[in-house]
N, C-alpha and C positions, 0 to 999 in steps of 0.2 A: 542430548537431548533428546526425548521422546515429546509428543506433541500430547498434554493433559485434556480430555475431552470436559472436560469445564473452564479450561482457562480461556476455550475457543468459545464456547458457549458464554462466557466474557467480557472476549473481547467481540464478538458477534454482538452481542446486547450496546457493551459500549458506541461501536455504529451503529445500530439501527436508526436513531435518530436523523442518521445522516442521509440519509433516503436513498443505499446503495444495495445492489441483487447481495441475496448474500454467495454464489461462489465467487463474487469480487471480492467479500470481506475473507472468506476463508481463503482462497487464493493468496491475497496479501501475508495475512496472516503467517499462516506457510512457508512462503516465499520471506517473512521477517525471522520467524527461526528458527529456517536450517540458514541462511547465510548470515545474520548480524553474530561479527566479529568479538561481541559485548556479553550475548545468552543473559535478556532479560527470563528473569520468570514470569511475567507477567508483559503482555501487550495491548495496548490500550489509545484510541482514537486519542486522548492530546497526548496518547508521548511523544518525543522531538526528536527528530528523523537524526540529527549532528548530532548530542547530545546520549543519549541511548540505545544510540543504532552505532554511532561511530561510522554515521555516513557523510564523508564526502562531498561537496556539489557534481566531481564529475561520476563518481560511484551511485549517488542517488539519478541521477541518469540513466547509468550502464540499469541498475534497478526498477528504474523508472518502464524501459522498452524493453524488456527481460517480464515484467509482469502484463505488458498489453498485450506482448504475444503469447502470456498463457492464459490473459482472462480474454482470448478471440477480440479483440478491440481492433479496431483500425489507428493506426498511428495518425498523429495530427502532422499534420503540413507545417515546416518550417513557420510559414508567417503566421499561424491560426494559434503561436506562442505567445506573440507577442503583449497580448495581457495577459495571458495566468502569472499570480502571482506566486512570488516561491513556494516550494510547499515545505513547508517546516515543521509537521504531525504526519501520523499517520494517518488522521484522520483526511488531511490534506491530500493525501496521495491514493488513498481509495477514493474519494472524491474525483478525484483528478483521472483517477482510471474505467469509474465507473458512467462520467461526463460521455466518454469517447464510442462512437458507433462502435454497435455488436456487428462483428463479422456474421455473426449466424440469420 
């Protein structure tokens, strides 16, 4: 399935209120679109990662690590994740990635 510009813009608008950099939003969208087994037509900030994308917890951990690299972020140290709430929605994932320090 090819990326649709209108769908990407709709996604960007849905995460805009989360105050995340546009490049992070686009990379997360592209990643989820390319890797999701369930291939949802549209992706929004409030979409559930487990239900809509079929991600199990370990899959989500792998996805987060890949996105951290793709978004040029510095991975958190294990102790830094103690107070991290679970990532349940696409918005949670986007915010988590955006909060990490940039490598650039």
